[in-house]
C-alpha positions as CSV (number, residue, x, y, z in Angstrom):
1,M,1.7,-26.7,-2.6
2,I,1.4,-24.7,0.8
3,Q,-2.4,-24.7,1.3
4,S,-4.6,-21.6,2.1
5,N,-6.0,-20.9,5.5
6,I,-9.4,-21.7,6.6
7,A,-11.6,-20.4,9.5
8,P,-15.0,-19.6,10.6
9,N,-14.8,-16.9,12.8
10,G,-11.9,-14.3,11.2
11,M,-9.4,-14.1,9.4
12,A,-6.1,-11.5,9.0
13,V,-3.7,-11.8,6.5
14,T,-0.5,-9.4,6.7
15,P,3.3,-9.2,5.8
16,H,4.6,-9.4,9.3
17,H,2.9,-12.6,11.6
18,L,3.1,-10.2,14.7
19,A,0.7,-7.7,12.9
20,S,-1.4,-10.4,11.9
21,E,-2.0,-11.9,15.2
22,S,-2.5,-8.5,17.2
23,A,-5.5,-8.1,14.3
24,L,-6.5,-11.9,14.9
25,A,-6.5,-10.8,19.1
26,V,-9.2,-8.3,18.7
27,L,-11.0,-10.6,16.7
28,R,-11.2,-12.9,19.2
29,K,-12.4,-10.6,22.1
30,G,-15.4,-10.3,19.8
31,G,-13.9,-7.0,18.0
32,N,-15.1,-6.1,14.4
33,A,-12.8,-6.1,11.1
34,I,-12.1,-2.4,11.4
35,E,-10.9,-2.2,15.4
36,A,-8.6,-5.4,14.1
37,M,-6.9,-3.4,11.4
38,V,-6.3,-0.6,13.7
39,A,-4.6,-2.8,16.3
40,A,-2.4,-4.5,13.4
41,A,-1.9,-1.4,11.4
42,A,-0.2,0.3,14.9
43,T,2.1,-3.2,15.3
44,I,3.4,-3.2,11.5
45,A,4.3,0.4,11.9
46,V,6.7,-1.0,14.6
47,V,7.6,-4.2,13.7
48,Y,8.1,-3.7,9.7
49,P,9.4,0.3,9.8
50,H,10.9,0.0,6.5
51,M,7.9,-0.3,4.9
52,N,5.3,1.4,6.7
53,G,5.0,3.9,10.1
54,L,2.9,6.7,11.9
55,G,5.0,9.1,9.9
56,G,2.9,7.9,6.5
57,D,-0.2,7.4,4.4
58,S,-3.1,5.1,4.5
59,F,-6.3,3.8,2.3
60,W,-9.2,2.0,3.7
61,L,-11.9,-0.2,1.6
62,I,-14.2,-0.8,4.3
63,V,-16.9,-3.5,2.2
64,P,-19.9,-3.8,5.1
65,P,-21.9,-7.1,5.3
66,E,-25.2,-5.0,3.5
67,G,-24.7,-1.8,1.8
68,E,-22.3,0.2,-0.1
69,P,-18.1,0.0,0.8
70,I,-16.7,3.3,2.1
71,T,-13.2,4.4,1.3
72,I,-10.9,6.6,3.9
73,D,-8.1,8.7,2.4
74,A,-5.6,9.2,5.2
75,S,-3.0,10.7,3.1
76,G,-1.6,14.5,3.3
77,A,-0.9,17.5,1.3
78,A,1.8,19.3,0.6
79,G,2.7,21.4,3.7
80,S,2.5,25.2,3.4
81,L,6.1,26.3,2.9
82,A,6.4,23.5,0.2
83,N,6.4,25.8,-2.8
84,H,9.1,26.5,-5.7
85,E,10.6,29.0,-3.9
86,F,11.7,26.3,-1.1
87,Y,13.3,24.3,-3.5
88,Q,15.7,27.1,-5.6
89,G,18.4,25.7,-7.1
90,M,17.0,22.1,-7.7
91,D,15.7,20.3,-10.3
92,R,13.7,18.0,-8.8
93,I,12.4,17.4,-5.1
94,P,15.4,15.0,-3.8
95,Y,13.9,11.4,-2.4
96,R,15.7,11.8,1.3
97,G,16.3,14.2,3.9
98,P,14.1,17.1,5.7
99,K,13.2,18.3,1.6
100,A,11.9,15.3,0.9
101,A,9.6,15.3,3.7
102,L,7.1,17.8,2.6
103,T,3.7,16.1,2.7
104,V,1.7,15.8,6.2
105,A,1.2,12.4,7.6
106,G,-2.3,11.0,7.1
107,T,-2.0,7.7,8.3
108,V,-3.2,8.2,12.3
109,S,-6.0,10.5,11.4
110,G,-7.2,7.2,9.1
111,W,-7.1,4.8,11.5
112,Q,-9.1,7.3,13.8
113,E,-11.6,7.9,10.7
114,A,-12.2,4.0,10.2
115,L,-12.8,3.9,14.1
116,T,-15.7,6.4,13.6
117,V,-16.7,4.2,10.6
118,S,-17.1,1.8,13.5
119,E,-19.5,3.4,15.6
120,T,-21.4,4.8,12.2
121,L,-21.8,0.9,11.9
122,G,-23.4,0.3,15.1
123,Y,-20.5,-0.8,16.7
124,A,-19.7,0.4,20.3
125,P,-16.5,2.3,21.0
126,A,-13.4,0.7,20.7
127,S,-10.4,1.4,23.4
128,V,-7.3,2.7,21.6
129,A,-5.7,2.0,24.6
130,E,-6.2,-1.8,23.9
131,L,-6.0,-1.5,19.8
132,L,-2.2,-0.4,20.3
133,D,-1.3,-2.4,23.5
134,D,1.0,-5.1,21.1
135,A,2.3,-2.0,19.2
136,I,3.6,-0.3,22.7
137,H,5.1,-3.5,23.7
138,Y,7.1,-4.3,20.9
139,A,8.0,-0.7,20.3
140,A,9.3,-0.9,24.7
141,S,10.6,-4.3,24.9
142,G,11.7,-5.0,21.3
143,M,10.7,-7.2,18.3
144,P,12.9,-9.7,16.5
145,V,14.2,-7.8,13.2
146,S,13.1,-9.5,9.8
147,G,15.0,-10.3,7.3
148,S,13.4,-7.8,4.6
149,Q,14.3,-5.1,7.7
150,S,18.0,-5.9,7.9
151,A,18.5,-6.2,3.9
152,A,16.7,-3.0,3.7
153,S,19.0,-1.5,6.2
154,A,22.4,-2.5,5.1
155,A,21.2,-1.8,1.4
156,K,20.2,1.7,2.4
157,Q,22.6,2.4,5.1
158,Q,25.5,4.8,3.1
159,E,22.3,6.5,1.7
160,L,20.8,6.9,5.1
161,Q,22.9,6.9,7.8
162,N,23.5,10.8,7.6
163,Q,20.0,11.5,7.6
164,P,18.7,13.5,11.1
165,G,17.8,10.8,13.8
166,F,18.2,7.6,11.6
167,A,21.3,6.1,12.7
168,D,20.5,6.8,16.3
169,I,17.5,4.1,15.8
170,Y,17.8,1.7,12.6
171,L,21.7,1.7,12.5
172,P,22.2,0.3,16.3
173,G,26.1,0.3,17.3
174,G,26.4,2.0,13.7
175,Q,25.4,-0.9,11.7
176,A,22.6,-2.9,10.0
177,P,20.7,-5.2,12.5
178,D,21.2,-8.5,11.7
179,A,17.6,-10.3,11.3
180,G,16.5,-12.2,14.8
181,S,18.4,-9.5,16.9
182,R,16.0,-7.9,19.4
183,F,15.1,-4.5,18.3
184,T,13.7,-1.5,20.2
185,Q,12.1,2.1,19.7
186,P,11.5,3.2,23.1
187,A,10.6,7.0,21.3
188,L,8.2,5.8,19.4
189,A,6.7,3.7,22.4
190,D,6.5,6.7,23.9
191,T,4.2,8.5,21.0
192,L,2.2,5.3,21.0
193,K,1.7,5.7,25.1
194,T,0.5,9.6,24.3
195,L,-2.0,8.7,21.2
196,A,-3.3,5.5,23.5
197,S,-3.7,8.0,26.3
198,E,-4.7,11.2,24.6
199,G,-6.6,9.9,21.9
200,L,-5.5,9.6,18.0
201,D,-6.3,12.8,17.5
202,S,-3.1,14.1,19.6
203,F,-1.2,13.5,16.4
204,Y,-2.9,16.6,14.7
205,R,-3.9,18.8,17.6
206,G,-2.5,19.0,21.3
207,A,1.0,18.5,23.1
208,L,1.9,15.6,20.7
209,A,1.2,17.5,17.4
210,R,2.8,20.9,18.7
211,R,6.1,18.6,19.8
212,I,6.1,17.3,16.3
213,A,6.1,20.8,14.8
214,R,8.7,21.9,16.8
215,G,10.8,19.0,15.5
216,M,9.8,19.4,11.9
217,E,11.1,23.2,12.3
218,S,14.2,22.7,13.5
219,L,15.0,20.1,11.2
220,G,14.1,22.9,8.4
221,M,10.9,20.4,7.0
222,P,8.5,22.9,5.5
223,V,4.9,21.1,7.4
224,T,4.1,23.4,10.5
225,L,1.7,23.0,13.2
226,N,-1.1,24.9,11.0
227,D,-0.2,22.3,8.7
228,L,-1.2,19.2,11.0
229,Q,-4.2,21.1,12.7
230,A,-5.8,21.8,9.1
231,H,-5.1,17.5,7.8
232,H,-8.6,15.3,8.4
233,A,-8.9,11.9,6.8
234,K,-11.8,12.3,4.2
235,Q,-14.3,9.5,3.5
236,K,-15.0,9.4,0.1
237,A,-17.0,6.8,-2.6
238,P,-14.6,4.1,-4.1
239,L,-14.2,3.5,-7.6
240,Y,-16.0,0.4,-9.4
241,L,-16.0,-1.4,-12.2
242,N,-18.6,-3.9,-13.4
243,H,-17.0,-7.0,-14.6
244,S,-18.5,-10.3,-15.8
245,A,-17.5,-11.9,-12.4
246,G,-18.5,-9.1,-10.4
247,T,-18.1,-5.8,-8.8
248,L,-14.3,-4.7,-8.2
249,Y,-13.6,-1.9,-6.0
250,N,-10.8,0.3,-5.4
251,L,-9.9,3.6,-4.6
252,A,-10.5,7.0,-5.9
253,P,-7.6,9.7,-7.1
254,P,-5.4,10.7,-5.9
255,T,-4.5,7.0,-5.8
256,Q,-4.0,4.8,-8.6
257,G,-7.0,3.1,-8.2
258,L,-8.3,3.4,-11.2
259,V,-5.0,1.8,-13.1
260,S,-5.7,-1.4,-11.1
261,L,-9.8,-1.4,-11.7
262,A,-8.9,-0.1,-15.7
263,I,-6.5,-3.3,-16.3
264,N,-9.2,-5.6,-14.9
265,G,-11.6,-4.2,-17.2
266,I,-9.2,-4.4,-20.4
267,T,-8.2,-8.1,-19.7
268,D,-12.3,-8.5,-19.0
269,R,-12.5,-8.2,-22.6
270,L,-9.4,-10.5,-23.8
271,G,-10.4,-14.4,-22.9
272,L,-8.2,-14.7,-20.0
273,P,-10.4,-17.7,-18.9
274,E,-8.7,-19.6,-21.7
275,A,-5.7,-18.5,-21.8
276,G,-2.1,-20.1,-21.1
277,E,0.4,-19.0,-19.2
278,V,2.3,-17.4,-21.7
279,D,-1.1,-15.1,-23.2
280,T,-2.1,-14.5,-19.6
281,I,1.1,-12.7,-18.7
282,H,1.3,-10.6,-22.0
283,R,-2.0,-9.5,-22.1
284,I,-2.2,-8.3,-18.6
285,V,1.3,-6.8,-19.3
286,E,-0.3,-5.1,-22.4
287,A,-3.2,-4.1,-20.0
288,T,-1.4,-2.5,-17.9
289,R,0.7,-0.2,-20.2
290,Q,-2.3,1.2,-21.6
291,A,-3.8,1.5,-17.6
292,F,-0.7,3.6,-17.7
293,T,-1.4,5.6,-20.3
294,L,-4.5,6.5,-19.1
295,R,-3.0,7.5,-15.6
296,D,-0.2,9.5,-16.7
297,H,-3.1,11.8,-19.1
298,W,-4.9,12.3,-16.1
299,L,-4.6,11.2,-12.5
300,T,-3.6,13.7,-9.9
301,D,-5.1,15.7,-6.9
302,P,-9.0,15.1,-7.6
303,R,-9.5,19.2,-7.2
304,E,-7.4,19.4,-10.4
305,M,-8.7,16.3,-12.1
306,Q,-9.9,17.2,-15.4
307,T,-12.7,14.4,-15.6
308,E,-14.5,11.9,-13.1
309,A,-12.3,9.0,-12.5
310,Q,-15.3,6.7,-12.8
311,D,-16.1,8.1,-16.3
312,L,-12.8,7.0,-17.3
313,L,-14.3,3.2,-16.3
314,S,-16.8,3.6,-18.7
315,A,-17.7,0.6,-21.1
316,E,-16.7,2.6,-24.1
317,M,-13.3,3.5,-22.5
318,L,-12.2,0.1,-21.9
319,D,-13.4,-1.0,-25.0
320,S,-11.2,1.2,-26.9
321,L,-8.3,0.7,-24.6
322,A,-8.8,-3.2,-25.5
323,S,-9.2,-2.4,-28.8
324,A,-5.4,-1.4,-29.2
325,I,-3.6,-4.2,-27.6
326,D,-1.4,-6.3,-30.4
327,L,-2.4,-9.7,-29.0
328,Q,1.0,-11.6,-30.8
329,H,3.3,-8.5,-30.2
330,A,4.7,-6.5,-27.2
331,A,4.3,-2.5,-27.7
332,A,6.4,0.3,-26.9
333,D,7.0,1.0,-22.8
334,A,4.3,3.4,-21.5
335,G,6.2,5.7,-18.8
336,Q,6.4,4.6,-15.1
337,R,6.4,6.0,-12.0
338,D,8.4,5.3,-9.0
339,P,8.9,2.2,-7.0
340,G,7.8,2.4,-3.2
341,D,7.9,0.0,0.0
342,T,4.0,-0.4,1.4
343,V,2.0,-3.2,3.4
344,W,-1.0,-4.6,2.4
345,M,-3.2,-6.4,5.2
346,G,-6.6,-7.7,5.0
347,V,-9.4,-8.4,7.9
348,I,-12.5,-10.1,7.7
349,D,-14.4,-10.8,10.4
350,K,-17.3,-13.0,11.5
351,D,-19.9,-10.6,10.5
352,G,-18.5,-10.4,7.1
353,M,-17.5,-7.0,7.5
354,A,-14.0,-6.7,5.1
355,V,-11.3,-4.4,5.3
356,S,-8.7,-4.3,2.5
357,F,-5.6,-1.3,3.8
358,I,-2.3,-0.4,2.7
359,Q,-0.4,1.6,4.9
360,S,3.3,3.1,3.3
361,I,6.0,6.1,4.1
362,Y,6.6,5.7,0.2
363,H,10.7,4.1,-0.2
364,E,12.0,2.4,2.1
365,F,12.7,4.1,5.6
366,G,10.9,7.1,3.4
367,S,13.2,10.1,3.7
368,G,15.0,8.7,6.5
369,V,14.2,11.6,8.7
370,V,13.3,10.7,12.0
371,I,11.1,13.5,14.1
372,P,13.4,14.9,17.5
373,D,12.0,13.3,20.9
374,T,9.2,11.1,18.9
375,G,10.6,8.0,16.8
376,I,8.3,9.4,14.0
377,L,9.9,8.4,11.1
378,W,8.5,10.6,8.2
379,Q,7.7,9.4,4.6
380,N,8.6,10.9,1.3
381,R,5.4,10.6,-0.4
382,G,6.2,14.4,-1.8
383,A,9.2,13.3,-4.1
384,A,6.1,12.2,-6.5
385,F,5.8,16.0,-7.1
386,T,7.7,17.8,-9.8
387,L,9.3,21.0,-9.8
388,Q,8.5,21.5,-13.9
389,K,6.0,24.1,-13.7
390,D,2.2,23.8,-15.8
391,H,2.8,19.8,-15.3
392,L,0.1,17.4,-14.0
393,L,1.6,16.9,-10.8
394,T,3.4,20.1,-10.2
395,L,4.3,20.8,-6.6
396,A,1.9,23.4,-5.0
397,P,1.5,23.8,-0.8
398,G,-1.8,22.2,0.2
399,K,-1.7,19.7,-2.9
400,Q,-2.0,16.1,-3.0
401,P,0.8,13.6,-4.1
402,F,-0.1,11.0,-6.5
403,H,-0.3,7.8,-4.6
404,T,0.7,4.3,-6.2
405,L,-1.5,3.3,-3.1
406,N,-4.4,1.3,-3.9
407,P,-6.6,-1.5,-1.4
408,A,-8.8,-3.9,-3.4
409,A,-11.7,-5.2,-2.8
410,A,-14.6,-7.6,-5.6
411,R,-18.1,-8.6,-4.6
412,L,-18.6,-11.7,-6.8
413,K,-21.6,-12.8,-8.8
414,D,-21.5,-16.1,-7.0
415,G,-21.7,-14.8,-3.5
416,R,-17.7,-14.5,-2.6
417,V,-16.5,-11.5,-1.3
418,M,-12.7,-10.8,-2.1
419,V,-10.3,-8.2,-0.2
420,Y,-6.7,-8.0,-1.9
421,G,-3.9,-6.2,-2.6
422,S,0.0,-6.3,-2.6
423,M,2.9,-3.5,-2.0
424,G,5.1,-2.1,-4.3
425,G,4.5,1.2,-6.4
426,D,3.8,0.3,-10.1
427,G,3.4,-3.3,-9.1
428,Q,0.4,-3.1,-7.1
429,P,-2.2,-2.8,-9.9
430,Q,-0.1,-5.5,-11.7
431,T,-0.2,-7.9,-9.1
432,Q,-3.6,-7.1,-8.3
433,A,-4.6,-7.8,-11.6
434,T,-3.0,-11.4,-11.7
435,L,-4.3,-12.6,-8.4
436,F,-7.8,-11.8,-9.7
437,T,-7.3,-13.7,-12.8
438,R,-5.6,-16.6,-11.6
439,Y,-8.3,-17.3,-8.6
440,V,-11.7,-15.7,-10.2
441,L,-11.3,-16.5,-14.1
442,Q,-8.8,-19.3,-14.5
443,N,-9.9,-21.1,-10.8
444,Q,-6.5,-21.4,-9.0
445,P,-6.5,-22.2,-5.1
446,L,-6.2,-19.3,-4.0
447,Q,-2.9,-19.7,-2.1
448,Q,-1.3,-20.9,-5.2
449,T,-2.2,-17.5,-7.0
450,I,0.3,-15.9,-4.4
451,T,3.0,-18.1,-4.1
452,A,3.2,-19.2,-7.8
453,P,5.9,-16.7,-9.9
454,R,5.0,-13.2,-10.8
455,W,6.3,-10.4,-13.3
456,L,6.9,-6.7,-13.0
457,L,6.9,-4.2,-16.0
458,G,8.6,-1.5,-14.8
459,R,10.8,-0.5,-12.5
460,T,12.2,-2.0,-9.5
461,W,14.4,0.2,-6.1
462,G,17.8,1.5,-7.8
463,D,16.7,0.2,-10.9
464,S,16.4,2.2,-13.9
465,S,15.3,-0.5,-16.2
466,E,11.8,-0.4,-17.2
467,S,11.7,-3.6,-18.5
468,L,9.6,-7.1,-18.0
469,K,11.0,-8.8,-14.9
470,L,10.2,-12.5,-14.3
471,E,11.0,-14.5,-11.3
472,S,13.5,-17.3,-12.2
473,R,10.7,-19.6,-11.6
474,F,9.0,-19.1,-14.9
475,S,10.0,-21.9,-17.1
476,H,12.5,-21.4,-20.5
477,D,9.9,-21.6,-22.6
478,T,7.4,-18.8,-21.5
479,V,10.7,-16.5,-20.7
480,D,11.7,-17.7,-24.4
481,A,8.1,-17.2,-25.6
482,L,7.6,-13.6,-24.2
483,K,10.8,-12.6,-25.6
484,K,9.8,-13.6,-29.1
485,M,6.6,-11.4,-28.7
486,G,9.0,-8.6,-28.4
487,H,9.0,-8.2,-24.8
488,D,12.5,-6.8,-23.2
489,V,12.5,-9.4,-19.9
490,E,15.1,-9.8,-17.3
491,L,14.8,-12.4,-15.0
492,L,14.8,-11.7,-11.1
493,S,15.1,-14.0,-8.2
494,D,13.1,-17.2,-7.3
495,F,11.0,-15.5,-5.0
496,S,11.7,-11.7,-5.4
497,E,10.4,-9.1,-2.9
498,A,10.3,-6.4,-6.3
499,T,7.1,-8.4,-7.3
500,G,5.4,-7.0,-3.9
501,H,4.1,-8.5,-0.5
502,A,0.8,-10.2,-2.0
503,G,-2.3,-11.3,0.5
504,A,-6.0,-12.2,0.3
505,I,-9.1,-13.1,2.4
506,V,-12.5,-14.6,0.4
507,R,-15.6,-15.2,2.1
508,H,-17.1,-17.6,0.9
509,V,-20.8,-18.6,0.4
510,N,-21.0,-20.4,3.4
511,G,-19.2,-18.2,5.4
512,M,-16.2,-19.4,5.9
513,L,-12.8,-17.5,5.6
514,E,-10.0,-18.4,3.4
515,G,-6.8,-16.2,3.8
516,A,-3.3,-16.8,1.8
517,S,-0.2,-15.0,2.6
518,D,3.2,-14.2,1.0
519,P,6.3,-16.4,1.1
520,R,7.9,-13.3,-0.3
521,S,7.0,-11.4,3.0
522,N,7.7,-12.3,6.9
523,G,3.5,-12.8,7.1
524,S,1.1,-15.3,7.8
525,A,-2.8,-15.8,7.2
526,A,-4.1,-15.9,10.6
527,G,-7.9,-17.6,11.5
528,F,-9.9,-19.0,14.3
């Protein structure tokens, strides 16, 4: 079994090793975990473009050494022109093209807000230019195409090649780039240089914002300059779960952080520390169904929520959900929402500042639309809206879409602090529950919790099946037992990206930092 990495002074885990090294470089120079994460976020926006980018959203969960955690919602709302009339004649919002690119991109505002938090916590202002230096270099001079990007480009070529600006950048020579080939993004490099010289806020208010807005207007997108100028990332209190092992934290709506916490709250009542493999999978899957039902009944833009999300994590609610689970038989499938591509990253510094972070453009390559003269690939997160009237997720200008994104953290009763998460849409809360269960409740080694075979209840990319999908490394006995319990089982490859790119960092009581990354990704756990 591959061992996790342990280091005394700083640790970064990302799904691309170059992003891990960007974070580590900041830590080595004495920067804190927030600053290191901004550097990693900028780099990974360049080197993993099918998963995330400047045209997407992000969420932060910052756990300082002392005091309450802080979250940042850096997600954008629907543009002011994104109304039902804009989609007249359509029965749903498309997943690709300018009409899919209907929300403001919030992630850059999150970088800025996080650096503001850093200063509030007493750290000297960071140099944005230095934090973006690696990202600018990789965009201008080139970086090696990952196997994941190459495969995604080939799989989606027919779907995306005619979207504005896509082929010019992401299909060099008209073909999907080979893994290991040099990939440059000069227009994106220029945009990053502008952010470095004029400040991150120039993305929303300044000459860069005006250039982005002109490009959006020329493409017929429903997002305007006024929409960019009105956007600001928001600091919020986290959701929390009082668990037998400690306090777990996640993000409030419009994310599905509630789902991740609810799964762990439900399974805390189901005897997982003593459960074997089959019972562990069954109980987490059944808790997932219950949590999805909770989500689909309540979660939307926080301004339209009919109850406080924290109240849905009450002991009474979790008792009720747990009591509805049959420990021997699978229930009918709960409704699933769409899968998505994302990156989770974590950093903990020498002082114990911990950051759990997630950044996304929703589907692979988002909307497929590149804003002219910027190199910015825009997200399609707004496709999570519905055109049905009087629906929880019905489209409205200025409304925040539902987000699968949710970075996690925990302060354990024994003094350890853990940040963890994964990409993968509806798979995110399932993978989070799996990592937490294996590591904290069943005392498995940290790297083993990530490397060991995983599962996914629900759809994968381009797949309408809502079966229970298992990596084929599970034994025949486990598969057969789950089928006998009533699960509709399908098998994936041995190490399937469909089950996510997971990662985790633990700060032990003695101050040592332990990091583990996912062999399903191109990432690393880098420490010093």
